[in-house]
N, C-alpha and C positions, 0 to 999 in steps of 0.2 A: 218809742211811742210816746206819742203826745197823749194825755191820760184824758179820758171822754168828759163832758160838763158834769156836773155835777148841781141840781137846787139848792142855792144856796138861802139859808133865813141870814135875818139882820144881825150885824155883829155881836150886838150885847147878848142876843142867843148864842150863840156860837162859843162865844167868849165865855157865859155864866157855866157853860158844863163844865171849864177845865174848874177844878177846887183843889185847892190843899189836901184834903183829907181822898182823895184816889189814889192810885196805885199807877194810871197809865193815861194819857192823852188817845181820850177817847171822842171816835170820830162816827158818829152816826144815830146818836139819840136823838139829836138835834137839827142834823142834816140830813139829806136824804138822800140816798146813795142806790142808787136800778143796783137792783140783784143782780142782772144778768150780768154786771162789771163786776163784778167781785173776784171771780177768777183772773181778771186782769189785771187786775190792784196786785192779787195774791204774785204772780210772776213779775210783775215790775220791784215788788219790797225782796220778792225772792235775789232779785236780781243786782237791788242794793243793799246787798249784804258785802262786809260785815257790823250788826247795828248796834253800835258800842251802848248811846245812851239811851235812853227808854222807860221801861215800856210805850206801846203805841196800839189803841186797837182800833181796828176801821172795821163796822158791825162783826163779822165774827173772824174777820182775822186778825190772829196778837200776836204781835212783833214782840218776841221776848226775850230783851237786849240781853246782852253780856252783864252791866249794870243795871240793878236798881236802882235808878237814879231818884228815884221819889223818899228813898232813904236818906241820902243826903241832902234832898229836899226839900227833905220835914225838918230835920236838926238846925238848917239855916233860915227857915223860911220866918222863926218866933224873933227872928233879929234883924231883920228890914222891916222896912216901911216903905213901899216903892208907889204907892198913888201919887197921880198928878207931879211924879219925878220922870228924870231922862236917865234908864238904865240902860246900863254895856254888861254884854257877859263877854269875858276875853277867855279867845277859845270856844267859842260855843257849839263845837259838834255841830250835833243839826237838828239844836233851838232847844232841846226841851225843855231846860227850862225857864226859858224867855216864854216859854207856848202856856208853862202851868204861872208865871209872875201878870199873865195878862189878864189874869181872872180881878185884879187888884186896882184896877183903870190908872197906867201908868200914863205918864205924856209922853212915852215916846220908849220902843225898846229897840235896841243896836246890837248883834252879834261879832264877833269878827274870829275866824277861825280860819288857815292857811287849806287848808285839803279837803281838793274838789268833790269824795265820796260822802263825808257826814251834810255838804252843801246839796249835793243832788238828793239825798234821803230829807235833808228842811226844807229841799221844793215837793217833793212827795206830798209830805204833809200838810202841810201850807197849802199842797190845791186845795183842798180839801176844807180848811182852816179858811183862810184867807185872811190872818191876824198881817197886822200894819207892821212888820218885824223888816228892819232893815240890817239884814248881813251883809256883811262884807267878805272878801275872799279872801283875808290878809293874818298878819300877825300881829305881834304887840306893835312893834318898827314902824309900824303904818297909825299907830294911834293919832288920832285927830279928834276935834268935837272937844264937848263939855257935858260933865254927865254928871248926874248928881248921888246914881250908884253903878258900883262897878263891883263883876261879882267876879274873881281872880282865882279856879276852880279848878285845883287839877293842871297844874300850868306853870309854875314858878322854880320848881325841879326839873324841868322838862328845859330850864333856858341857862344859855353859859354867862348870859351876863343878868343874873337874876338882879341886883340891884340896876342895871340902866330898865333893866325890865317896870323895876318898881317906881323909878323915876318919870318913867312914859307914864302910868297911871295918876300916878300926884297931878301931872299935868294939864290930865285929863279933866281929875275930878275941879268940879265950885269949891271953894274956899268951904268949910263943913259936908263939903260932900261923905259919903260913907263908903269904905270899902270892904270886903270879906274877901280872905284871902284864906285858901289853905293847901298844906303841901302833904309829903309822909315825912317822917321826923321821928329821929332814933331819941330814945329814954336819954335827960340828962337834966342834972342846974341847971348847969352851965351853958354859956353862950359858945358854941361847937356846930362844925360842918365835918359831913363825909362827905367827901368823892371819892366816888366807886371807879377801882382803878378800871372796870371795861365795861361790867354791865351789871344790872342789879335786876334781879326776877327777870332776868331775861331780855330785858328791853334795854336799848345798849344810848338811848337817848337820856341817860338821868343824869346830872350834872352837880351833883351835891343834892344831899339829906343834912337840914339842920336839924339840931334841937327846938324844939316850941322859940327859946330862952332866945336862939342864935334868930327866928326868925324874926319876933320882933323886934330884936336888939335890929335888925336889918330894915326894917322898917321905917324904926322911928328917924333911923341918919338918910332912911328917903324922903321926910317932910310928912311921914303921921303921926300923928299924936293921940293920946288916947287910945292905946292897942289893950287891945281885953284877949284872954282866952275862951272864947266862949263853949269847946268842943274838945274831945280826944278821943279819937276811934279808930279801934283797930277795923284791918277792911278784912273781912270775914265771907265764908264762900257763900251767905246767907246775900250782903250784897254781888258780890263782882263774880262768877260761874257761866262755865261752857255753854251754851243752848245750842241752837237747832240753828241759831237764827247768826251766830257768829261763824268765823273761817281761820280753822287753826286752835292755840290754847287760851286756859287762861290761869285762876289763881291758883286750882291745885298744882298747873303742871310747874307753876313760878317758885312751890312751895319747897324746902327739902322734904323729900317724903318720911323721914326717918325722925323730924324734929320741926313742925310745920310755924315754930318761933322763931325763924329762921328760912332765907330765901333759900335757890337752890346753889347762893356761889356762897352762903355760910355767912350774907347781911344781919343785922335782925330785919323782922317780917313786915310788912307794911304796916302802917299808922299812921293819922292824919290828927294833927291838928288845925283846930279856924280860929282866925286872927281878926278880930272886927278891928276896926282903926277908923278917922275922919281925917279931912285932908286939914292941916297945920295953918 
């Protein structure tokens, strides 16, 4: 069903409400939404489950997503400056990080994601916000254009050709442009890679898990320089958990119930490394 029209204020007023300190992308404080339409908006939001990234708030509707994405956002935010820059989020899901970054006056915002449901969620949220985001229903193999800042968050270990993906990212960055890559890792000081036999944390599409040193080594060989480990964080139930806004299981069911340091398959539990680098 088509969303009812809403009266929208100037763009700078709407962006001003999306501040780094808030947990959710909030709609309703500076955008007038007719109360009689909220029940219909709730129905539409519920039909768009599962909400993986967020949260979002539309008046009194709180979309409590599986991931509290503000934890990751607040971790990487001090390490990126997007003002006046062309920004790409590869694997943008429903656009949560792009909505948040819009508050910092980038020159442009682009998101790539091949999955249709997150795209519908993006359209639903952006019906209210009207942020000028160029959302491409496509994957890393279709990358084009030139960017100054690229985010590649939670993507690289899902790629069967991670080297090819990193080279694609390098090919779209301007010389001196910056990228932040995060990946599930396992602990070792060596440049090593683990390939799960079949599934990792019940996911079929995890092709490899590097050490932090292995990821840096691979990025350097793909044309990046100044690679720097900016954070390492274990994924906990405070960050990823089952809510009424998802379908199926979440992190608690992916871990060994007798040993939370391991996945249900016996691999090291999810821990993420965040690497910042420049285009050489």
